[in-house]
N, C-alpha and C positions, 0 to 999 in steps of 0.2 A: 324366559331365557335371559341370562346375565349378559352384560356388555363389557367389553375390554377396550379401553382407549390405549392406543400405541402412538408415541410421539417421537419423531426423528428430528435431526438438527436442520435439515434442508428439504425443500419440496421434492427435489429429484431423488434424494435418498429414500424418502417416504414412498415414492412411486416405485422404486426398485424393490424395496422390501415387501411392499404390498403385492407386487406382481409375483414374487417368489412364493410367498406364503398363501396367496389366494388362488394362484394358478389361473392366469388368464383374465384378471380383473382389468377393466378399462382404466388406464393410468392417467387420463387427462384431467381428472378432478383433483381438487386440493384436499378432499377428504375421501378416502377409499374405504368402502364398507363391504364386508362379506361375512359369511358364517363359517364356523369351524369349531374345533374343540380346544378347551383350555382347562388345565388341571382335571382332566378326565370328564369334563361336562361340556355339552354343546353351548356355544356362546356366539354373540354377535360382535364382530371385530370392527373397530373404527381406527383407521390408520391416517394420521395427519402429521404435520411438522411445524416447527418454528423456523425463523430465518436468523440463525445465530442466537446471540444473547437476547433474552426477552427483556431483561432489565439492565439498567446501567446506574452506576453510582454518581450522585451529584450533590452539590451543596444546597441547603435550604434557603429560600427567600433572598434576603439582602446579601447573603454571602456569595451570590452569583454576580453581584454588581461590583465591578472593579473599583469604582469611585467611592463606594460607601464603606468599604471594609479595609482595615490594615491587613496586608497579606500574612503577617505573623499570626493573626488569629486563626488562620486556616489549619494550623497544626493541631490544635486541640479544642478551641472554643466553638468552631464552626460545626453545627450539626449536619449530618449527611442523611440522604434518603435514597431508596431505590426507585428510579423512575423508569417508565417504559423506554426501551432503547430506541424504538421507532414509533412515536405516537401515531403516525399516519396509518400504520398497520393495525393498530388497536388489538394487539396480539393477546393481551390478557383476556379481554372480552371474548375474543374468538375461541381461545382455549376453554373458557368457562362454558360457552354455549355447547361446544362439542363434548365436554366432560360431564355435563349435567345428566344425571341418571346412570352414569357408568359405575361399575362395581370394582373393576381392577384397572390399573394403569401399568403399561410396560414402556420403559424409557429406552429409546434407541438412539440416544445422543452419542456423538463421537466419544470414543473410549480414551479420553485424556483428561487432564485436570479441568480444562475449560468445559468439556462435556459434562463432567460431574457437577460443576457449578450450575450449568444450564438445567440439569436434572432438577435441582432444588428450586430454581426459578419457576420451572413448570409446575412442580408440586405445590409451591406457594399459591399458584393461581388456581389449580384444579381441585385440590383436596377439599376446600370448603363446600364445593358444589356436588361432589361425588356422593353416591350412596354410602351411608354409614356402615362400617365393617362390623361383623359379628365379633364378639369378644375373642381375641387371640388370632383372628383370621388375618393373614398377610394379603395386602391389597396392592402394594407397591413393589414392582419388579424392575430389575435392570438387566438389559441384554449386553453381553460382552462379545464383540466381534471385531475382526480386522480387515475384512473384505466383503464385497457385495456379491457373493456367489451363493448358489443354492446350498452347498454344503455348509458354509460358514453361518448363513442366516438360520438355517434349520437347526444347526447345532446350538446356536445362541438361544433360539426359542426353546429348545429342550433343556437348557441348562441356565435358567434365569437366576440372577443373583439380586443384590441390593445395591443402591447407589452409595458411594463413599463420601460421608459427610466431612471427613478430614481433608480430603483433596479439594472439596468445594470451599472449605474454610481457607485453605492456602490461597485460592484464587481471590476470595474476598479480601484477604489481607493485602495481596499484591495490588488489587484495584484501589484500596483505600490509601496505601502508601504512595502509589503513583499519582493519585488525585491530589492529595494534600501537599506532598513535596513538590510535585511538578507545578501545580497552580501557584503556590506561594512564590517560588523562585521566578517563574515565568511572568507573573503579574508585576512583581517588583522591577525586574530588569527591563521588561518591555516598556512600562510607564517611564522609567528613569531615562532610558536611552532614546526612545522615540520622542520624548519631550525635549531632547537636546540636539539630536542629529537628524538631518533631512535625507541622507542618501544611504541609509542602511539597506534599503531594498529588500525588506522582509516584513511581512505583516505582523509577525509574532517573533519575539526574541525568546524562544522557548528553552526550558531546562527540563531534562528528564533523567531519572536515576540510571536508566539504561542508555538513553539517547546520547547523553553528554559524554560518557566514557567511549561510546562508539565513535563520536566525532573526535575524541582525544586520540584514538589510534591513528586517524587520518592526518591530524595535525602533527603528531609525533613523527610520522614518516616525512611530512613536508619539512619539518625543522631539520631532519637529518640531510635532506637534499640541499637545503639552503646553506647549511654549515659545512657541507662537504668540500674538501680541498683536493683536487686531483693531484696525483703523484705520478711522475714519469718512471717507467721501469723498462728493462731491456730483456729480451728473450733470444737465446741462441737457437737458430733453426738450421737443421742439417737435412740434406737429401742424399740418398744413395740409389744407385741403379740396380733394380732387382733383375732385370733382363734388358734386352735391346729396346723394348717398347714401354717399359713400366719403371716408375721411380717410387720409392718409399719415403714418406715424410716422417722424420724421427722427432720424438718428443724429448726435450732436455730434462734430465732427472732433477736438476736444480730448479726447474720451472721458470724462475725469473730472479733478477737482481735489481736493486734500486740505485746502484752506483755505476755510472757510465764507465769510469776508469777500470773498475773490476770487470765489467762486462767486456770491455775492449781487450783486457788481458786474456780472458777465456777465448775470445775470438782469435787472437794472435796464436794461442796455443793449439788451436784445432784447424785453422784454415789451410795450413800447409800439408795436412794429412791427405794422402791420396786414397787410402782404403779405410773402411770401417770393419773392425773385427767382431764377429759374433762371440759374445761371452756366455750366453745361456739361451736356451729355448724352453718353452713350456706350453703345454696344451691342457686345458682344464674344462670339464663339462660343468656348466652352471645352469641355474634355473631362474626364470623371472616369474615371481609368484602371481597367481590369479588374484583378482581383487577380493577384498572382504565383501560380504553382503551389504547392500545399499541402505544407508540411513538418510534422514532428511538433510543433514548438514552437507554430506558428500554430494547428494543430488543437487542442492543449491549451488555448491561450488562448481560442479561441472556445467550446470546450466548457464552460469555466468561466464566461465572461462572458455568453454568450448561451443556453447549454443548461442551466446550473446543475449541471453534472457536475464533480466534483472531478477533478484531474489523474490520480490513480492509477486511479480508476474509469473515466475516459475511455480511458486507455491499455489497460486490461484489456478493455474493450469493443471497441476497435479491433483488438486481437490476436485476439479471437474472430471478428470479421468477416473478418480476414485468413486465418485457418486454415480458415474455411468457404468461402473463395474469392470473397468479395464485394468485397474491396478489395485493393490491392497492399500490399507490406510497409509497416507504419505507422511504422517507426523510420528516419527519414531527415532529413538536414539540407539536402538539395538542394531548390531551388525553380526548377530549370531542366530542361525536358525535352530529352533529347538529340535531335539532328537526325533520327536514324533511328527515333525512337519513333512507333509507330502510334497516332496520336491518334483517327483515325476509327473504329478497332475498338471501343474502349470506348464511344465516342459512339453507334455503331449499336446497342449493347446496350440503350441507353436510349430507342430510337426508338418503342417501343410502351408506354412507361410512362404510366400515367394522369395523372400530375402534370405532366410536362414533355415529353411526346411532341411537341407542336406546335412548341415552341422548338427541340428537337433536329432534327426533320425540316426545319425552315426553315434551320438551320445547314448540314445536309448538302446541301441543294439549292443554297443561295447560296454555299457554301464557307466553311470554318472560318477563323478568324483565328489566325495563329500566336501561341502564348502569348508573354508578355513574357519577355525574357532575365533570368533570375534568377541565383542563386548555385549553382554546381556544386561540391558538396563531394566528389564522386567516390565516393559510397557507393551509394545507391539512387535510382531515379527518384522524383519527387514522388508523394504518396499519390493513388491513382487508383481510381475504381470499376471493377471488372473484370466484373461481371455485374449485371443488373437484379434488384431486390428490391422487395417491397411491404411496407406497414406490417403487414399481417396475417402475412406471412412472418417478419418479424424482431421486431416489437413493441417497445414501451417505449424504453429508452435506446439500444438497438442501432439501431432504426429512425431515431431522431432524429439520431444521429451519422452514420449512413449517408446520410441525406437531405442533411445539410450537406455531406459530402464530395462527393456527386454534384453538388449545385448549384454548389459551388465549382469542380469540374472543368469543368462546362459553361460557367461564367462565364469561365474562363481561355481558352477557345477562342472566346468571343463577342467582340463589338466594344465599344469604349469607349462610355460614355454621353456623348452630346453635348447641351449646353444653351446657351441664349443668356442672358448676364448683362447686364442693363440697369442703368445707374447715372445718377441725376440729382443734380447738385451745386447746393445752394441757398445763398443768402446772406440772412441775417436780421439786419439792422443790420450791425454789424462782424463778426458770428460766421458760421462756415461749417458747414453740415450736409449730409449725403448720405442718399440713399434708394436701396436696391438691390432688384432682383427677378430671379428666374430662371424661364425657360421651357424645358421639355424639348423638344429637337428630335428626338432618337432615344434611346430608353431603353437600348439596347445590353444589356450584361450585367445591368443592374438589373432586367430582366424576369424573370430566373431567381433573382436575389438581391434581392427587393423591399425588404429592410431597408436596402440600400445606396442606394436611389433618392434622387434630388435632391428635397428637401422641396417640396411644392406651395406656391407663393406667388402672391399676386395680381399680375397684370400691371400695370406702371406706365403712367400715362397718356402719350399722345403729346404731346411739347412741344418747344420750341426755346429756344435761349439768349435770355434777355431776357424770357421769359414770366413772369407772376407768378401766385401762388396765395394765396388768403386764409388768414391764420393763424387757427386755431381755438383754440390753447392753447400757452402757454409756461410751463413750471414747473420747479422745482428739486427733484430727488429726492435724499434722504439715504440712503446705504447704508453697509454695513460690509464690509471684506474678511473672507473666511472661511478657516478653516484647511484644509489638505489632509485628505482622508479616509484611513482606514486602507487599506493596500495590498489590492487584490484579488488573487486567485490569478493572474489573467491578468497583472497588473502585476508580480507577483513572478517569474513565469516569464520575462517580458521582461528583468528585471534579472539573473536567473541566467544567461540566454543571453548577455547583453551582457558580463558579467564572467567568463564561462567557468566557472561553478560547476555541476558535474555535466555529464552528457551528455543527449541527447534522451531516452534510455531511463531515466536515473536521476533526472532532475528531479522526476517525480511521487513517487518514493520519498522524497526528502529533504523535500518539502513534507508528505507524509503523516507522516513521523517527528516533525516538530516539533508536529504536531497530537496524535499519539499520546502524546508525552511531556508533554503538558499545558503546553507552552511558548506556544502560541497557541490561540485558539478561533476557529472559523469562524462569523462573524456573518452577518446577512442581506446578500444581494448577494454572498455568498462573499468577504467581506472578512475579513482575518486580524488579529485583535486580540491582542496579546501579553498573557499572564497576568503576575502579579507575579513568578512564578518565572522566566519567560523574560526579563523586563525586568532583574531583579537579576543574572541570569547574564551577560547582555550588558554591563551596566554594570560588572560585576566584571572581565570580560575587558578592557574599555576601560581600567580602572584599573591592571591588572597588565601586560597585553601586548596592545595593540590589534590586532596582526597575527593573533592567534588568531581574531578575529571578522571581520576585513576580508577581502574576496574576493581580494586581490592575491596572497597566498602560495599559495592553492589554485589560482588561475588559472595561476601559474607551474608548479606541479606537473603540472597537466593538459597543459601544453605539453610538458613533459619526457616524459610518458607517450605523447603522440602521436608524439614523436620515436622512442621505442622501437618503436611500431607501424610506423613508416616505415623501421625498420632504421638510423636515423641516431644512435641513442644506446644506450649499453650498459646493459642491464637492471640488473646488479649495482651499477654506479656510481650510477645514478639512485636506486636503492633505498637504498644506503648513505648518500649525501649527504643525501637528504630525511629519513631517520630521524635522522641526526646533528643536523640543524637542529631538528627537533621534540623531540629528547631534551634539548637545551639549553634550549629553551623550557619543557619540562615541569619541569625542575629549578628554573628561575626562578619558574614558576607555583607550585610547592609551597612554595618559600621565601617567596613573597609572598601566600599564601592569606589572610592576615589582612585584606588590603585588600578582598577579596570578602566575607569574613566580617562585616566592619563593615556592609556593605549588607544582608546577610542578617538581622542582628540587628534592623534597623529594620523589616523586612517580615514576619518570621516569629517564632513563639513557640518558646522552648526546650522540650525534651522534658518537663521536669519540670512545665511549666505547661500542658501539652496533654493532652487526653483525660480520661476519667472512671474512677474506681476500679472494678476488676472482680474480680480474683482475688488471692489472697495469694502472696507470694514464699516459696519454700521455704527461703531462707537467713535472711531477717530477719523473716519472718512478717508483714510490713506489706503493705498493699494496693498492687498494681501498677496503673498506669493503662493503659486500653485506648485506643490511638490508632487511630481508624478511617480517617483519611486514608491514601492510598497511600504506602508499603507498610504495611498494617495490622500492628501490633505491640503488645507489652506492655512498659512501661518501669517499672522499680523505681528511684525517685529516691534511696532510701536506699543501695542497693547500686550505683547508677549502672550498671545493666545493662539491656540491651534485648533482647527476644526476638521474633523475627519469627514471624508467624502465616500460615496458608494464605490465599491471595488468593481473591477472587471468591465470597465467601460471608459469612454472618453469624456472629458470635462471641458466645457467652453463657456464664455460669458453669454448670458441670456438677455440680449438686446438692451443691456444697461438698465434693466428694470429693477425695482427695489421692493423688498418685502414691506408691507404696510405696518407690520408689527415692530420691526427692529431696525429698519432702514438699511439692512445689508443688501448688496447687489446679488441678484439671483444668478445661479449658474445652471447650465443644462447638462444633464447626464445622458449619454446615449450608448447603446450596445451595437450600433451600426444602422445603416440605412434601412434594412429590412427588419430590424429588431425594435426594442422598446426605447423610448426616451421620455424624460420628464424633467421639469425645472425643480430646483430646490433652493431653499434659503440655507446657507451654511450654518447660521446660528440656530434656526428652528430644527435643523436636522440633528444637531447635537444637544439642544435643550428644548424639548417639546413644549409648545406654548399652551396646549390644552390637555385636560386630564384624560381625554379619550385618545390621545396620541402617544406613541412610543418613540424612543430614540431610534433614529435611522429611517424616519419617514420623510418623503419628499412632498412637494406641493400636490401630487396626485392622491395623497392620503390626508392632506390637511383639511380640517373641518371649519376653517374660517368662513363666516357666512357671506362675506362680500368681496373677498379678494378674487380677482379675475383669473388667477392661476389655480385656485383651490378645487378640491373635490366637489364642493357645493356648487361651483359654477360650471365645471367641466365634466362632472360625473354623468353618465348616460343610463346605465342599468346594471343589474347584478350580472357578474360573469357567468357564462353558460357552462364553465368547466369546474371552477372551485366554489366552495361554499361561502367563503368570506370576502371574495374580491368584487370590485366594481370596475366595469369598463369605463375608461376615462378618455375623452377626446384629446388627441395630441395636436395642439394648435400650431405647432411648428412643422408638421409633416406635409403640408400641402406643397405641390399639387397632388402628391400620392398620399392621400389622407388615410389616417389609421386611428383606431382606438386600441388601447392596451389595458389589460387587467392590472390593477395596482398591487396584486398579491402573487399571481402566478404568471406563466409565460405565454398566455393567450394574447395574440395580436390579431385584430380584425381590420383588414384592409378594405377601404370603402371610397366611393365617389372619386375615382381617379380623374384628374384634370379638372375638377370643380374649382371655381374661382374662390369660393369662400364656404366654410362650414362653421356653424355656430350652434351652441346648445341653447335651446329656447327655454323660456321660463315655464311653459306649460308641460304637462305630463300626459302620457297615453292613457286613455280611459280604460283600456283592456289590461295592460301589464304594468302600468304606473312608471314606465321608463320615461326619461326625458325625451322630448321631441327635438329634432334637429332641423335647423334652417339651412338649406343648401342652395347656393347660386352656381348653376352649371355653366360650362362653356357652351356658347350658343352653337358652335359648329359640331359639338359632340354631345349635346343634351339628349338624355334618354327619355325626356318627357314628351308627351304628344303635342302636336301643333307648334313645335319649336319653342315651347315654353322653357324658361331657364331657372325659375325659382319654384321650390317645393318645400313644404314643411311636413314632416311625418315621423313615425316611429320606425327605427331601424329593424325592430323585431316583428312588427305587425303590418306595416305599410307594404303592400305588394310591390310598389315601385322601388322602394329601398331594399327590400329583401333580396332582390336579384343583384344588387350592387355591393353587398357586404359579404365577405368571405373570411373564414378563419385560415390563417396561414400556419400557425404553430400552436400546438396545445401541450399542456404539461401532462406528465404521466401520473397515473394513480393506480394503486394496487388493486387487482381484480377482486380480491376477497371483500373489499370494503368500499365499494362504489356507492355513489349517491342514489337517491330514489329514482323513480321512473322519469324519463325525459332527460336524465343526465348521464346515462350509461353509454351513449353513443360517442364515438370519436376519442375514447381514451387512448393514451399512448403518445409517443413522441414523434410520430411520422410527420412528413411535411406535405401530405396531401391536403388540398383545399376542400372545404365543405361549407354549405350555407350556415348562417348563424341561427341557432335555435332561440326559443323564447327565454327571457330571463325571469328572475324574480323581481320584486319591487326595487326601485332605485333607493340607495341609501346615501345620505339622509333624504327623506321624501321631499322636504321643503326647507326653506331657510328658517322658518320659525322653529321647527323641531330641532334644527341644528343649533340655533341660538340657545334653546333650552338646555342642550347638552353641555354647553360651555359653562354656564353660570349656576348650575344646580349646586 
């Protein structure tokens, strides 16, 4: 019997498809196996998945090191390679294990350009290990689907096609362009400005071909607000008595005037009038159109403006709803349902829903209204609810988004809202005024979308031309023009779509990036207010090369990428031409950076004037200043040297102790009282002293053989959770002593209230971990007969085993756990458990450590 491998983009999607095709398969496993028929023959099916992209594009070797390469080389000279997107998952090996011996492969990746690209990443991994095809036999198949329903999945399985290589190439081109252009500009401006200014408060001064124009829209609106000058204007307001209990407010036909004397003249001409005469009346039936079918951009707009959900969060929520089968594919530019789309099927699913059952049943009985003709982008049908769900079932933001999608769909097949608009035209002296009112005739789609309903207004009195109404008041109102407000996320999404910045899938990512980089902050109403850094960057681009921030050049690139996807443009030619354009712009940007630097000088403080004195430099022995703003670092103004520090923690001086190698004072990094902490030498952290060390290592990973703070002196034994870490005693943690892994998040709490804990020179005869000397508090000693001193192994000694517990463990993917003895306790929960036995301590002794340094 032949075997068919089927690969989906996400585990939950694989589970859903396998359940539909296999009918009742246990969906808890990561690989779903069952028997069935394929191409008219009995086969063994294996259904599995990847987790998004299998591979990612990156530079080779030295080109990943900022200090070793001129950023200009990244445009052409730097070679690139495809690396595993998440090495911890070991996804390539996992796919090859499952594909070995298979005869066919069916690709169930998302049906968009990114999905097509992942198809070929999967094929590159599995084709070398699959059974060889007979001459001319087709072995690679592509499933095309838009929702996770029985009908859609079975139809896709019955009409398999082939993956689209052109669409995959367009994604490859976009990845390479974004990598080379983004990295070159980002590396240059980050190194240039962080080396001069201390309060930028951003760990990365990034540039992106899509990200930067997105920021440009926000700063453009900020500039309009700042340059706005309010103007005073005057409005003539009149009121007439409709009857004894009701007055009508009349709107002036001139609307407003900006000259007070003229406004006063009009007031003088009308204020003495006692009656307003009706000049004309009209009644006209109007319709408010039902919405177009829902696409991604409109969903993101409404999620931000009405539901208070950021674009990225809304997209992630929609993707979960899709993989669970509640809605159709959420990434689509189409707002038009094809003629053969079954609209009644999804509608019937909602016929018993407690919130809108009556509306749905009425539509099914009276007949649905064909949705408006929208835009057909040729990708996926509009976003549609595929099965009913309740608030209890989904909860929180998932329910709110699902409810909106469902109400929107029902509205698209409902009838337009019809209302009667009545207007009365008045003359008051020489001036003309009007009064309008609306009366709903048929609510139509607004019954299911009440927030779109026509506002309730008082009905106008019945009158004829020539009738008069007594004037109750005429007055002049003084007002001022107001500036525009900051862009909302919804408005920014509209601008990005209009100018072709990003795709329906990447728009949320670009908006999230400018927030993460501290270029904008999200204010109330989800309005995006640029920070000083964001404003200065954009103004700097304006000054040097305005095309770097304007949407025109990226929009042109997107059109070229779409031509690649359609097979109408050559991948290499588009890539080469675009990189050549940006390479020239980069060189001009570097030569003209002084223009942006002038703006930076006005807004930010130089390194020497930032921060507070903390520790002494090992070269000049003067105090270095600690700069807490991102990225945190120490700066010696005398030597003009800057030393980066570990992020996401606090830094303080470590007992005024010095590194034996370079005489720099040590500092202590801590993530909190219950987290990790370790000392580090600022110089060694940035310039590793030994060949077996890397940049960014603290004393808990330093292999110095005799330093009292090093791994050699404080290392206890191999971490029980990760493969490469060592549990290191934290000598500053007493009396609540702890050991922490120098690679992962494991923290072992031990010997609470002990007076002293030291790492002994001897090792355990069983597990080779270092022994610990512990002096206990006499009043709280766990030792028999009131003894206070004990030496033993924390892993093997029965006395110590009861006193050591894990507080926090790092997560690990269930598909790729370690061998026996390491499977327990994975996950990020906070439950405590006893410490398991480790592997040998590394390094085993001081002699082997010495050998490692000088080989």
